[in-house]
MIKOL-640399 format. One record per residue (C-alpha): x, y, z; residue number from 1; residue in three letters. Coordinates in steps of 0.25 Angstrom, whole numbers, plus 2048, in hexadecimal, padded with zeros to 3 digits. Layout:
N
ATOM    xx    yy    zz   seq   type
ATOM     X     Y     Z   NUM    ala
...
//
This chain:
350
ATOM    xx    yy    zz   seq   type
ATOM   8B9   6FF   BEF     1    unk
ATOM   8A9   6FD   BEE     2    unk
ATOM   8A0   709   BF3     3    unk
ATOM   897   705   BFF     4    unk
ATOM   889   70A   BFE     5    unk
ATOM   885   711   C0A     6    unk
ATOM   87A   70A   C12     7    unk
ATOM   871   715   C12     8    unk
ATOM   872   717   C02     9    unk
ATOM   86F   708   C01    10    unk
ATOM   863   708   C0A    11    unk
ATOM   85D   714   C02    12    unk
ATOM   85F   70C   BF4    13    unk
ATOM   857   700   BFA    14    unk
ATOM   84C   709   BFE    15    unk
ATOM   84C   70F   BF1    16    unk
ATOM   84B   702   BEA    17    unk
ATOM   840   6FE   BF3    18    unk
ATOM   838   70A   BF1    19    unk
ATOM   839   708   BE1    20    unk
ATOM   834   6FA   BE4    21    unk
ATOM   828   6FF   BEC    22    unk
ATOM   825   709   BE1    23    unk
ATOM   823   6FD   BD7    24    unk
ATOM   81A   6F5   BE0    25    unk
ATOM   80B   6F6   BDE    26    unk
ATOM   804   6FC   BEA    27    unk
ATOM   7F7   6F7   BED    28    unk
ATOM   7EC   6FE   BF6    29    unk
ATOM   7E8   6F8   C03    30    unk
ATOM   7DA   6F6   BFD    31    unk
ATOM   7E0   6EE   BF1    32    unk
ATOM   7E8   6E6   BFB    33    unk
ATOM   7DC   6E3   C03    34    unk
ATOM   7D4   6DE   BF7    35    unk
ATOM   7E0   6D5   BF2    36    unk
ATOM   7E0   6CF   C00    37    unk
ATOM   7D1   6CC   C00    38    unk
ATOM   7D2   6C6   BF3    39    unk
ATOM   7DE   6BD   BF6    40    unk
ATOM   7D7   6B9   C03    41    unk
ATOM   7CA   6B5   BFC    42    unk
ATOM   7D2   6AD   BF2    43    unk
ATOM   7DA   6A6   BFD    44    unk
ATOM   7CD   6A2   C04    45    unk
ATOM   7C6   69D   BF8    46    unk
ATOM   7D2   695   BF4    47    unk
ATOM   7D3   68F   C01    48    unk
ATOM   7C5   68B   C01    49    unk
ATOM   7C2   687   BF3    50    unk
ATOM   7D0   685   BEC    51    unk
ATOM   7D6   68E   BE2    52    unk
ATOM   7D6   685   BD6    53    unk
ATOM   7D0   68C   BCA    54    unk
ATOM   7C1   689   BC9    55    unk
ATOM   7BA   684   BBD    56    unk
ATOM   7AC   689   BB9    57    unk
ATOM   7A0   681   BBE    58    unk
ATOM   793   67E   BB8    59    unk
ATOM   794   67E   BA9    60    unk
ATOM   790   675   B9D    61    unk
ATOM   799   669   B9D    62    unk
ATOM   7A1   66D   BAA    63    unk
ATOM   7A4   663   BB5    64    unk
ATOM   79B   66A   BBF    65    unk
ATOM   78F   668   BB8    66    unk
ATOM   791   65A   BB4    67    unk
ATOM   796   65D   BA5    68    unk
ATOM   7A2   655   BA7    69    unk
ATOM   7AA   65D   B9E    70    unk
ATOM   7AF   66B   B99    71    unk
ATOM   7A4   674   B93    72    unk
ATOM   7A3   672   B84    73    unk
ATOM   79B   67F   B83    74    unk
ATOM   7A3   689   B8C    75    unk
ATOM   7B2   687   B8A    76    unk
ATOM   7B5   694   B8F    77    unk
ATOM   7C2   695   B98    78    unk
ATOM   7BA   699   BA4    79    unk
ATOM   7B2   68C   BA4    80    unk
ATOM   7BE   683   BA5    81    unk
ATOM   7C9   680   BB0    82    unk
ATOM   7D3   676   BB3    83    unk
ATOM   7CF   669   BAD    84    unk
ATOM   7C4   66F   BA4    85    unk
ATOM   7B5   66F   BA7    86    unk
ATOM   7B4   660   BAA    87    unk
ATOM   7BA   663   BB8    88    unk
ATOM   7C4   658   BB6    89    unk
ATOM   7D4   658   BB3    90    unk
ATOM   7D8   65A   BA5    91    unk
ATOM   7DE   64E   B9E    92    unk
ATOM   7E5   656   B93    93    unk
ATOM   7F4   656   B93    94    unk
ATOM   7FA   662   B9A    95    unk
ATOM   7FC   66E   B91    96    unk
ATOM   809   675   B90    97    unk
ATOM   808   683   B96    98    unk
ATOM   806   68E   B8C    99    unk
ATOM   805   69D   B90   100    unk
ATOM   7F7   6A3   B8F   101    unk
ATOM   7F3   6A9   B82   102    unk
ATOM   7F3   6B8   B82   103    unk
ATOM   7EA   6C2   B7A   104    unk
ATOM   7F6   6C9   B74   105    unk
ATOM   7F9   6C9   B65   106    unk
ATOM   7F1   6CA   B58   107    unk
ATOM   7E8   6BE   B5B   108    unk
ATOM   7E1   6C2   B68   109    unk
ATOM   7D8   6B8   B6F   110    unk
ATOM   7CA   6BA   B70   111    unk
ATOM   7C6   6C0   B7E   112    unk
ATOM   7B7   6BC   B82   113    unk
ATOM   7AE   6C7   B85   114    unk
ATOM   7AB   6C1   B92   115    unk
ATOM   7B9   6C2   B97   116    unk
ATOM   7C0   6CE   B9E   117    unk
ATOM   7CF   6CE   B9B   118    unk
ATOM   7D2   6DD   B9E   119    unk
ATOM   7D6   6DB   BAD   120    unk
ATOM   7DB   6CE   BB3   121    unk
ATOM   7D3   6CA   BC0   122    unk
ATOM   7D7   6C1   BCC   123    unk
ATOM   7D6   6B4   BC6   124    unk
ATOM   7D7   6AC   BD3   125    unk
ATOM   7CB   6B4   BD9   126    unk
ATOM   7C2   6B4   BCD   127    unk
ATOM   7C5   6A6   BC6   128    unk
ATOM   7C7   69E   BD2   129    unk
ATOM   7C1   6A4   BDF   130    unk
ATOM   7B5   6AB   BD9   131    unk
ATOM   7B3   6A0   BCE   132    unk
ATOM   7B3   695   BD9   133    unk
ATOM   7A9   69C   BE1   134    unk
ATOM   7A0   69E   BD5   135    unk
ATOM   7A1   690   BD1   136    unk
ATOM   79A   68D   BDE   137    unk
ATOM   78F   698   BDC   138    unk
ATOM   781   694   BDF   139    unk
ATOM   774   69A   BE6   140    unk
ATOM   778   693   BF3   141    unk
ATOM   786   69A   BF4   142    unk
ATOM   782   6A7   BED   143    unk
ATOM   784   6B0   BF9   144    unk
ATOM   791   6AA   BFC   145    unk
ATOM   797   6AB   BEE   146    unk
ATOM   792   6B9   BED   147    unk
ATOM   798   6BD   BFA   148    unk
ATOM   7A5   6B7   BF7   149    unk
ATOM   7A6   6BF   BE9   150    unk
ATOM   7A3   6CB   BF0   151    unk
ATOM   7AF   6CA   BF9   152    unk
ATOM   7B8   6C7   BEC   153    unk
ATOM   7B2   6D2   BE3   154    unk
ATOM   7B7   6E0   BE4   155    unk
ATOM   7AF   6EC   BDE   156    unk
ATOM   7BC   6F3   BDA   157    unk
ATOM   7C1   6E7   BD2   158    unk
ATOM   7BA   6EA   BC5   159    unk
ATOM   7C2   6E0   BBD   160    unk
ATOM   7C0   6D5   BC7   161    unk
ATOM   7B1   6D7   BC7   162    unk
ATOM   7B0   6D7   BB8   163    unk
ATOM   7B7   6CA   BB8   164    unk
ATOM   7AE   6C5   BC3   165    unk
ATOM   7A2   6C9   BBB   166    unk
ATOM   7A7   6C2   BAE   167    unk
ATOM   7A9   6B5   BB6   168    unk
ATOM   79B   6B6   BBC   169    unk
ATOM   796   6B9   BAD   170    unk
ATOM   79C   6AC   BA8   171    unk
ATOM   798   6A3   BB4   172    unk
ATOM   789   6A8   BB3   173    unk
ATOM   78A   6A5   BA4   174    unk
ATOM   78F   697   BA6   175    unk
ATOM   786   693   BB2   176    unk
ATOM   778   696   BAF   177    unk
ATOM   772   690   BBC   178    unk
ATOM   77A   69A   BC4   179    unk
ATOM   778   6A6   BBB   180    unk
ATOM   76D   6AD   BC3   181    unk
ATOM   776   6AC   BCF   182    unk
ATOM   782   6B2   BC8   183    unk
ATOM   779   6BD   BC3   184    unk
ATOM   774   6C0   BD1   185    unk
ATOM   782   6C0   BD7   186    unk
ATOM   786   6CA   BCC   187    unk
ATOM   77A   6D3   BCF   188    unk
ATOM   77D   6D3   BDE   189    unk
ATOM   78C   6D5   BDD   190    unk
ATOM   78A   6E0   BD2   191    unk
ATOM   783   6E9   BDD   192    unk
ATOM   791   6EA   BE4   193    unk
ATOM   79A   6E8   BD7   194    unk
ATOM   794   6F1   BCD   195    unk
ATOM   79E   6ED   BC3   196    unk
ATOM   797   6E0   BC1   197    unk
ATOM   78B   6E6   BBA   198    unk
ATOM   794   6EE   BB1   199    unk
ATOM   79C   6E1   BAD   200    unk
ATOM   78F   6DA   BAC   201    unk
ATOM   78A   6E4   BA1   202    unk
ATOM   798   6E2   B9B   203    unk
ATOM   797   6D3   B9A   204    unk
ATOM   788   6D4   B95   205    unk
ATOM   78D   6DE   B8A   206    unk
ATOM   797   6D4   B85   207    unk
ATOM   78E   6C8   B86   208    unk
ATOM   785   6CE   B7B   209    unk
ATOM   790   6CA   B71   210    unk
ATOM   78E   6BB   B74   211    unk
ATOM   781   6BB   B6C   212    unk
ATOM   789   6C0   B60   213    unk
ATOM   78B   6B4   B57   214    unk
ATOM   799   6B4   B52   215    unk
ATOM   79E   6AC   B46   216    unk
ATOM   7AD   6A7   B45   217    unk
ATOM   7AF   6B1   B3A   218    unk
ATOM   7AB   6BC   B43   219    unk
ATOM   7B6   6B9   B4D   220    unk
ATOM   7C5   6BD   B4C   221    unk
ATOM   7C9   6AF   B50   222    unk
ATOM   7C4   6A2   B53   223    unk
ATOM   7C7   6A3   B62   224    unk
ATOM   7BD   6AF   B62   225    unk
ATOM   7B2   6A8   B5B   226    unk
ATOM   7B3   69C   B65   227    unk
ATOM   7B4   6A4   B71   228    unk
ATOM   7A8   6AD   B6D   229    unk
ATOM   7A0   6A0   B6B   230    unk
ATOM   7A4   69B   B79   231    unk
ATOM   79E   6A8   B7F   232    unk
ATOM   791   6A6   B77   233    unk
ATOM   78F   698   B7E   234    unk
ATOM   78D   6A1   B8B   235    unk
ATOM   781   6A9   B85   236    unk
ATOM   777   6A2   B8D   237    unk
ATOM   77E   6A3   B9B   238    unk
ATOM   781   6B2   B98   239    unk
ATOM   773   6B5   B94   240    unk
ATOM   76E   6AF   BA1   241    unk
ATOM   777   6B7   BAA   242    unk
ATOM   774   6C4   BA3   243    unk
ATOM   766   6C2   BA5   244    unk
ATOM   767   6BE   BB4   245    unk
ATOM   770   6CB   BB5   246    unk
ATOM   765   6D4   BAF   247    unk
ATOM   75A   6CD   BB8   248    unk
ATOM   762   6D2   BC4   249    unk
ATOM   765   6E0   BBE   250    unk
ATOM   774   6DE   BBC   251    unk
ATOM   771   6E1   BAD   252    unk
ATOM   767   6EA   BA7   253    unk
ATOM   75B   6E5   BA0   254    unk
ATOM   75F   6ED   B94   255    unk
ATOM   76C   6E5   B93   256    unk
ATOM   764   6D8   B92   257    unk
ATOM   75A   6DE   B88   258    unk
ATOM   766   6E1   B7F   259    unk
ATOM   76A   6D2   B80   260    unk
ATOM   75C   6CD   B7E   261    unk
ATOM   75B   6D6   B72   262    unk
ATOM   768   6D1   B6C   263    unk
ATOM   765   6C2   B6E   264    unk
ATOM   756   6C3   B68   265    unk
ATOM   75B   6CB   B5C   266    unk
ATOM   765   6C0   B59   267    unk
ATOM   75B   6B5   B5A   268    unk
ATOM   752   6BD   B51   269    unk
ATOM   75D   6BF   B47   270    unk
ATOM   763   6B1   B48   271    unk
ATOM   755   6AA   B48   272    unk
ATOM   752   6B0   B3A   273    unk
ATOM   760   6AA   B34   274    unk
ATOM   75C   69C   B35   275    unk
ATOM   761   690   B3C   276    unk
ATOM   76F   693   B3C   277    unk
ATOM   76D   69B   B49   278    unk
ATOM   764   692   B50   279    unk
ATOM   76D   68E   B5B   280    unk
ATOM   772   69B   B5F   281    unk
ATOM   763   6A0   B5F   282    unk
ATOM   760   695   B68   283    unk
ATOM   76B   69A   B71   284    unk
ATOM   767   6A8   B71   285    unk
ATOM   759   6A5   B74   286    unk
ATOM   75D   69C   B80   287    unk
ATOM   765   6A8   B85   288    unk
ATOM   758   6B1   B84   289    unk
ATOM   750   6A6   B8C   290    unk
ATOM   75B   6A5   B97   291    unk
ATOM   75C   6B4   B99   292    unk
ATOM   74D   6B5   B99   293    unk
ATOM   74B   6AB   BA4   294    unk
ATOM   752   6B4   BAD   295    unk
ATOM   746   6BD   BAD   296    unk
ATOM   73B   6B3   BAB   297    unk
ATOM   738   6B0   BB9   298    unk
ATOM   732   6BA   BC2   299    unk
ATOM   729   6C6   BBF   300    unk
ATOM   731   6D1   BC7   301    unk
ATOM   732   6DF   BC2   302    unk
ATOM   740   6DD   BBE   303    unk
ATOM   73E   6D0   BB6   304    unk
ATOM   731   6D6   BAF   305    unk
ATOM   73A   6E2   BAB   306    unk
ATOM   744   6D9   BA5   307    unk
ATOM   73A   6D0   B9E   308    unk
ATOM   733   6DC   B98   309    unk
ATOM   740   6E3   B93   310    unk
ATOM   745   6D6   B8C   311    unk
ATOM   737   6D3   B87   312    unk
ATOM   738   6DF   B7F   313    unk
ATOM   745   6DC   B79   314    unk
ATOM   743   6CD   B75   315    unk
ATOM   734   6C8   B75   316    unk
ATOM   730   6CE   B68   317    unk
ATOM   73B   6C8   B60   318    unk
ATOM   73B   6BB   B68   319    unk
ATOM   72B   6BA   B65   320    unk
ATOM   72E   6BC   B56   321    unk
ATOM   739   6B2   B55   322    unk
ATOM   730   6A8   B5D   323    unk
ATOM   723   6AA   B54   324    unk
ATOM   72A   6AB   B47   325    unk
ATOM   735   6A0   B49   326    unk
ATOM   732   697   B3E   327    unk
ATOM   730   6A2   B34   328    unk
ATOM   73B   6AC   B37   329    unk
ATOM   744   6A7   B41   330    unk
ATOM   74A   699   B3C   331    unk
ATOM   756   69A   B44   332    unk
ATOM   74D   699   B51   333    unk
ATOM   74B   68B   B56   334    unk
ATOM   73F   685   B5C   335    unk
ATOM   747   684   B69   336    unk
ATOM   74A   692   B68   337    unk
ATOM   73C   696   B66   338    unk
ATOM   738   68F   B72   339    unk
ATOM   742   696   B7A   340    unk
ATOM   73D   6A4   B74   341    unk
ATOM   730   6A0   B79   342    unk
ATOM   735   69D   B87   343    unk
ATOM   73C   6AC   B87   344    unk
ATOM   72F   6B2   B83   345    unk
ATOM   727   6AB   B8E   346    unk
ATOM   731   6B2   B98   347    unk
ATOM   72E   6BF   B93   348    unk
ATOM   71F   6BD   B94   349    unk
ATOM   720   6BC   BA3   350    unk
//
């Protein structure tokens, strides 16, 4: 005859099981629950107003939004493309079979960009849909509105999210030169509250210095690394402008920009003596110098005068030598580059 478990003993066993389950569940603080509710509310509001379809990047060479009529050939980075590619239209290719995303495991690890934080995942919906949607509409006329919206989303304790946000702004500013000063102004104002943005800007600046190093295919461990490094170099001009604007607004120190100027001028000086094989890259370097210098060329304030004087000491002597002795000692410097050097020197004479 089966033994019947007393009701009181059965109740106790049930309570024990419930207790064990509760011990395994993650308990969130009231503050964390409040933050989660806030973020969810913002996402729902934005999705209801603007939709939740993943957003493509705006304004870039060859993009649909600027009349290019096709995907960018210069900047094939994954953060520029979206559904249908840069042309803004539907894809006419046959649907591909689903394959699992590649991993970085195994002996043949894929190249990881210096400008990509992969340590900690962030909330993709917030960063790459809601915030990116707002930034794609960013302009002088709605500056205060966009900045206010971002202040409601950002959290001064969420360091990894703020780092990912700074990386997004860094890339947007580099690819949208007309809006670069506005992005710099926003970072300067937001960094007063979110101090980690300043340290992250310095970190990205340090990584940026490597973009000016010419890398041959033989120096790279694999061809994918070589291709990715060259893709990053195509944004030299945009990164240069953004860093100069950040220095003008005090987010970066003048000493940081002096290191960058010194590196670029030294490379121009060295490559210029090697012959015409480096002419194109020298043109690019000098264009970067001019773009940065133009950020300090308008105005005679004490701040701008200090920056011009500091950079003048670093670059004017070598630039003057290159310009005056181009034909004899610097065959790699083209006539176009020499005129650009002259434009730079004129800025430092103000």
